C-alpha positions in Angstrom: -25.2 -11.8 -15.5 -22.1 -11.8 -13.1 -19.5 -8.5 -13.6 -15.5 -10.0 -13.9 -13.7 -7.9 -11.5 -10.3 -5.8 -12.6 -7.5 -6.1 -10.3 -6.9 -3.6 -8.6 -3.3 -3.4 -9.3 -2.1 -2.6 -13.5 1.5 -4.4 -14.1 4.0 -2.6 -13.1 1.9 -0.8 -10.5 3.8 -0.9 -7.1 3.4 0.8 -3.6 7.0 0.5 -2.1 7.8 2.7 1.9 9.8 5.4 1.7 9.9 6.6 5.2 9.2 3.7 8.3 5.9 3.4 10.3 4.4 0.4 12.3 0.9 -0.9 11.2 -1.8 1.6 12.8 -3.8 -1.5 14.4 -0.8 -3.3 15.2 2.1 -1.9 16.9 4.5 -5.0 16.7 4.2 -4.4 12.5 6.5 -3.1 11.5 7.0 -1.7 7.6 10.7 -0.6 6.2 12.1 1.7 3.9 11.6 -0.3 0.5 9.3 -2.8 1.0 6.2 -3.2 -1.7 2.8 -3.3 0.6 0.8 -3.0 -2.4 -1.5 -5.7 -0.7 -3.6 -3.3 1.5 -6.7 -1.7 0.9 -6.6 1.0 -1.4 -7.9 3.9 0.6 -5.5 2.1 3.0 -3.2 3.2 0.4 -4.6 6.6 -0.3 -3.9 7.0 3.3 -0.5 6.7 3.2 0.8 8.3 -0.1 -1.2 11.6 1.7 1.4 11.4 4.3 4.3 10.6 2.8 5.0 7.2 4.1 4.4 5.5 0.2 4.7 6.0 -2.9 2.9 5.0 -6.1 6.8 3.3 -8.8 
């Protein structure tokens, strides 16, 4: 029987940029303060939170 995959985010969980930064793989991508980046992979979100660039709201 196949497992049903739970969604990554709970309703209301948002990861918002608190300090502007550029994408690590594409320097032409720029993320501005207040932008929602909840669509990033979990490991990338964790890294950005640890660096103080993103906060979970």
